[in-house]
C-alpha positions, 0 to 999 in steps of 0.5 A: 597179159594172160588171156581172160577165159570169161571173154572167150566164146564157147567155141574159143574156150573149147578150142583153148582147152583141147589145145591143152590136151583136155577133153571138150567137156572141161570147157563146159565145166569151166564155163559154169564156174566162170558164170558163177563168178569164180575169182580163180581156178583153185575153187573149181573142185570138179576140175583136176588139180593139175589142170587148175594149176596149168590154167592158173599159170597161163590164164585169168578167170574174169575181166575184173580182179578184186583189189580191195573189199570194204564192209559196212559196219551194219554188214548190209553193204560191200564195196569192191575195188576192182582192177581191169585188165589194162590196170584201170580201176572201178568200184561196184557195191553190193547192197543186202536189202529186205527186198533182195540183193542189189548190185550197183555197177559202174559203166565207165572207168571214171566219168566225164559229166563233171557234176559239182557234187559228185566224187566219181568225176574227180579223175575224169573219164578213162574209158568205157567198160565192155559188157563183159566188164560190167557183167563181171561186177555182178558175178563178183557180187554173186560169188560173194553172196554164195560163198557166205552161204555155201562152200565152193563145191556146193554152189549152185549155178543159176540161182535166184533171189529166193536163195539169196542171189543177186535179184536187182541191178542198178546202173548207178555206179561210176560213169554215165551209162548212156555214153556207153549205150551199146555195151550197157544194152548188151550187158542188160540183155545178158543179165536178163538171159543168163542170170534171169534178172527181170527187166523190171528189176534193172534200173538205169540212171542217167544225167539226161543224155537225150540221144541215149534215152531215145536209143533205149526207146528204140531198144524197147525193153521195159527196164526202170529209168532214173533221171539225175535231176537235182534242180528244177530250173535250167539256170540252177541245174547248169551251175551244178551239172554241165550236161544241162548246157547241152540237154536242157530240162525240158528236152530231158524230161520230154524224152524220159516221159516218152520212155515211161509212157511206152512201158507204163513205168514210173520214172524215178527222179533223183534229187540230191539235197545240197547245202552250202556254207556262208562266210560265217560258216553257217549252212544255208539251203542251196537247191533245197529251198521251199521255192525250189520244192514248189518249182519241182512240184510244178515241173512234175505235176500230173506225171507218173514219177517218184522223187527220190530225195537224197541227202548229200554225202560228204565229198572232201573236194566239194564245197557243199554241205549236208543238210539237217534232217528237218530241212530234208523233211520240209522239202519232202513235205512240200512235194507231198502236199502238192501230190508228188510221190516222194521218198527219202533214200536210205543211204547205205555204206556211207561209212565205206564211201559207197553211198550215192555220189561217194564212189571214188578210187581212194587208192587210184594210181 
């Protein structure tokens, strides 16, 4: 397997280049290109062609390689299927929005959580991702944005949201981030220090790993926390989210309130609205009844939170059903009546399988 230059420390990269008979400053040039997300050596126009060819024969730039790229019909969403050095595959999503460019990154190859409504867990957990592999997903999106804007020779390193670079990160792709806590923390630190992405523009979503939330509290950075709740009672939540058998609702929310109180940040509550088909093929409300809306309101009353209602996106292997817009709005109306800040998430990239709960490896081995 070719060595991955992005994984080298600065001194290791310098030694590697010197051993190829090149001056040390070439290592600095290479590092600049790597941090821009250069997918190969051919784009590195300020490096001699002979060196580019030599490097291409013996090395690789990033720890992720694009296998497939899908564009949504509205042009706002790009989904990347990426291959890792060991052949495992992951997905990440670039979303172009009015408030900036957001990247949804995966933290694991596969997922062990077993949520009954989600595609990401269908193949189980393969392994954790390194912080380099997570950061590489952001750099891949960054390269995509800049390539659409400029020729490679004119790309400026260390851009910001004002010139169309990545401005927000959501750790909501495949995997449970708090099963890979230390690598995720290292990734966030580096995204902040090397890419200049503010803590408050980084959101971590978890099924509710209490030990992991406690580690975030100990770490102390004021990122945004999102809890995948999806049910207002332990009985219902355990039916669709096996993790609830280990960490019950009260323990999860207690840890989440401790985190948000520490940073005076609003907690995001993610709630997928699910229907099911009866024996006659008619859709009925599953976790989206008025009674559950009242229970959710009671659970969150007086708390600094926002409920993000997510209409379920079709997953062929799952036996749930999408609800009508009227059903979704009725659930929201009850929350609003009870003083709960709520919104309905606008789904992006549904046509390319990149919306919430749809991430999967359609061409997985």
